[in-house]
N, C-alpha and C positions, 0 to 999 in steps of 0.2 A: 722219843724216852732214850735218853742215855742210860746205859747199862758199864759200869764202870768196874774194872778191875785192877788188881795188883800183880805186878810180877818181880818175884827177889830172885836174880837171877846171880848162879857162881862166874866169877871171872877168869877162872882156872880154863884158859886155850879160849877158843872161839865155839867149841860145840855145844855149850849150854844155852848161849845165847840164840844161835841159829837155832836150835831145837824151840826155843820160845818163839822165835820169829815166826816157824814154821806153825806154831800149835795157832797163834794169833792170827795168821794169816786165814787158819781154815775157821775160827771162829768170826772172822769178820765176813766169810762168805753165810755165815748162818745169823748172825746176830746185828740187827741194826741198830745204831746209837750208838758203837760198841767205842770205850775212852779207855786206855790204858797208862797206870801210874808203875814207871820202871824204876828199879832200885837197883846198880851194879854200877862198878867201876869200868867197864868193857865200851869202847870206843862208841860215843854217840851214834856215828855215822852208820854202824853197823846196821842199825833201824830205820834209819831213811826209808827203805823200801816196805818200810811195812803196813801204811797206808791205811793206818789207823790211827783218830788225834792220841799223842800221848806227853806226857809229862817223865821227863828225863832226871832221875837224882841220884848223884854220883856218891854213892854212899859204897861203903866198904862192907858187903853182905857175906863174903865166903874167904875163905884161906885155900884151902885144897893143898895144894903142893907146890913149893916155891920151885923153880929147873931151873936150872944151870942151861940147858938146851931141849933142844927136842925128844932128847935120848935119856935123860940125865935128871935127877931130882936132888935139891939141897935141903936135906932132912934137919939140918941144925935150923937155918934160916925160916924153916918150914915153921919150926916148935919156936922159935920168936915170933913169928907173925901168930900163930895160935894164941899165944899170951897175953901178944896187945888185943886179941879180939875180944876173947873167950874168957871169961863168962860176959855177956853183952852187957855194954853199960844200960843204965836204965834210963839213961838223956837220950841215948839213942834209940832205944827200944819206944820210947815214949812219940820222938820226933818222927820216925814212921807211922807209929797210930794215927797219928792227928793228920799225914798226909793221903793216911788208906781209910778216915774214917766213912767215906761214901761210898767205899767198895765191897761189889755183893761177894766176891770169892778175891782167895791170896793164891798163887798160883809160883810156887817155889821150884826151882831146877838149880841145884840142890840145894841150896843156900837156907838153911834154920830157922835164920833171922827171920823170914815171912812166916812161917810158924809161931813163933813167938809172938810176932807182933797180932796175929789173928788169935792166937788166945787172950790176949790182953782185950782187944776189939771183939771180943767173940763172934769174929766172923769166920767163916770156914776155911779151910787151907786146902792147898791139894800141892802133895809131892807127886815131882815126875822124877823118874830114873830110871836110869838102867844099872847103876852103883849108885851107893851113899859112901860118904868119907870114912865113917866108923869104919866098915867094912875092907875099906881101903888101908887105912891105918894096922886094923887085925891082923891083915894079910903080910905086913911087914915083922920079919922076924926080931923076937927083942934079943938086939946084939950090942945095942950101947944105951946110953940114957938117954939121948934121943928119940929113939924104938919106944923105949919105955913112957915118955911124954905123949909121943903120937897116942899111945894106947889109951892113955889117961884121958886125952883129948878125945878120943873115940867114945869112950863110955858118955862123955859130956855130951855128944853132938847125937849119940843113939837116942838117948834119953828124950831129948829134944825132937828127933824126927818120928817115933813114937806118940807124940802130941798131932801130927796131923790128920784132922778128921777124913782125909781120902788122900789114896795112895796110887797111882798111874804108873805101870810101869812096863817100859817099852824096850822090845827087842834090838839089837843082842844084848842077853841080860849079862850080866855078873855072876850073880845068885836070884834064886826065884823065891818068892817069899810072900804071903798073904798079901793080895792088892784088889782092890775094886775093878781094875781094868791094867789085862796086859795087850799090849796092842804092837801090831808092828814098828819097823823102826820109824820115826818122826822124822823128815825131811823137809826143806825149801822145795817149791816147785819151780821147774826152768819158767823162763820166761821169754826166751827166742829160741828160734829153730836152729838143728845143726849146722846147716847150710850158710845162715845169717852169721852166726858166731865163727864159723869156720874162715867167713870172708874178714870179718872184723880181726880175726888174727893173723891174719897174711898168711897161713901155711900152704897155700896152694892144693896141691894133689898127695902131699908130702903125708904120710903117716904120722900121727902127731901123738907126741908124748906129754903128759903133764904131771909134773913131778910137786908134790903138795904135803906139807908138811904141818897142814892145820895152821900158819899163822906165827906157829912158833918158829925164832930165828934157829939154824943150823949151817955149819959149815960144809960147805957141798964140793969134797976135793975132786970127783969125777965132773965138774964142769970144763976144765981145759981140755976134755979127752971131746967133749964133743963134737968137735970140729973134724975130726976123723970120721963122723955119720952125716955126712950131708945130705943123703937120701931119705933123713929124717928129722924132720922138724918138734926144738923140744920147748915148753915152755916152762918156767922155771918158778914157781908160788912163793918170792923170797926177794927182800930187797937184794941188788947189787952192790955190794959195797966191795967189791974191787973192780969195779968197771971193765967186767969180763963181759965179752958180746961175741955175737958172730952171726953168720946169716942164714943158720939153722936153730938160731935161741932167741928168744925172749923172756924178758922177766916181767913179773907181774908181782908187785908190793901187795901186802894185805890190805891197803887203805885205796887201791888202785879201783877206779870205776868196775867192775867186772864182777858179774853175777856168779858164784860159785858152782853152782848146779848147771848153768849155760856151759864153762870151762868144761867140762866133766862128760856133757852130751856133744861136745865140739871135738873133741880129743878119741884117740883111737885105743888108748892105752891109758890107766890112772896108775902112777906108783905115789904111794902115802905111806905117812904111820899109822898105825893100827888106833886110829881114834875114829870115834862116836861119827861125829856127823860128815866126815867126807865118805867114810862107808853107808850112810844111811842114803846121802847123797846121788852117791853112786849106784845102788838100787833102783833107781827111777830108768836108767840109763841100759843099755847091754855092752858098754864100755870095759873092756876086761881089765881085772884088777892085780897088781901085785903089791902085796901088803910089808912094808918093812917093821922086822918084829921089833917090840919095845921090851925086852925079856925083864926088866928090872920096874916094870909096871905091872901092878896086880890086876887090872883089867885086862892086860893087855892077850893074855891067854884066852879069857872068854871070847875076844873080839875076833883074833885070829881063827880059832875055833869056829865061827860063825862063819867066816869070809871063805875058809876051804873048804867046809860043808855047804855052804847055801849060795855061794859065786863063784866057785872055780875057781878060786884066788891061787897065785904062787905066794908063799911066804920065802922073804929076802931075809937073811942075818943082816947085821948093821955093817958088818967089815965088807961084805961082799958088794952093800949098798953104796957105800961112802967111796971104795975103791973104784968103782964105774966095772964090776967085772960082769955086771947085769948086760952091757952094752952090745955083748957078743950074743945075747941069750934074745935080743930084741925079736926076733922073728918069730920062736917059739912061744915068747910072751904077749905077742898080737895076735898070736893063734888062736888063742884060748876062749874059746866061745861061754855064753851064758845068756841064761835069760833076766828079764827084769822082775823087778817086783810087783805081783798082781796091784796091791793097796798101798798107801801111804796112811800109815798109824797116825799121823796129824788130822785126818779125817775121823779115826776111831776115835781119837781123844778128844774131839774139838764136840762128836755127838753125845758124850758121856758128860761132858762137862754141862753141855745145854739143857741135859736133862735135869740136873742139879739145879740152873737156873727156873 
């Protein structure tokens, strides 16, 4: 017997998509005959390892924040995009509803479109979040006309979020509210061993540092300095747009055939922006973490507090990260010890969803 679910996924970065993938993989272990309808503009290839039959519908489900790069957002462009999407066109809702007519549940991370579709179909919707966009917009000080417009769209989204039939909150939380389940961080599981990953990376016995910006491009001026540190091996999670290379440097583009949890497990230090999915996936290993602060982003304070207190992480300012000052601190950063999290929130959330089915 087939059990069909729909997933509406925010395309803001990769974190919402990878969290959904982790949850669906946990559901696959518990539900025979699982099939999924995916609604998002995140690259289809990210779902190829799902091992669940799915139909991919390239639908703009959400705006979130338009970003200049990994560390700054474009508020004016965000307002324009929100105006193009909200309120949802009736024909968009109707076409999505037709594709979801056979689904038993609708999962939403953190797109409200799925909640609206669920209401039309009278199909239960489940909101999965560690923050919602109305909260993000509310944190932005009302200093310009764009900020006031963001608050207005935030109120519109808040009324939709309140229509969700169930809410799952996942640590690390930006704010705590009434929910049907509060679970540990949700992360994709590793597929290969540490030794297998290191052999494929070609790092040998050198201590290996992974620099990951969560799939969002940013100029990294410190790359030219890496040749001064030949005893270390550096993995840069970005496209090599300037043709820089070296004997101790490997570039991995977002669409390369690497499983990010395996990369983290294979390295001796993770340096990343304060983003949900990378932090959650790091919790499965004992890899030390250095988190680059994104002070302008509302969720950064909560995420950075979590990694400092729960993961013994170092918080690094953007200027010190970009100018490479941290390179001289590598011995201390590599020496920071921590324990891995004993439970994956994907299993907790999957058990809850199965109870609804």
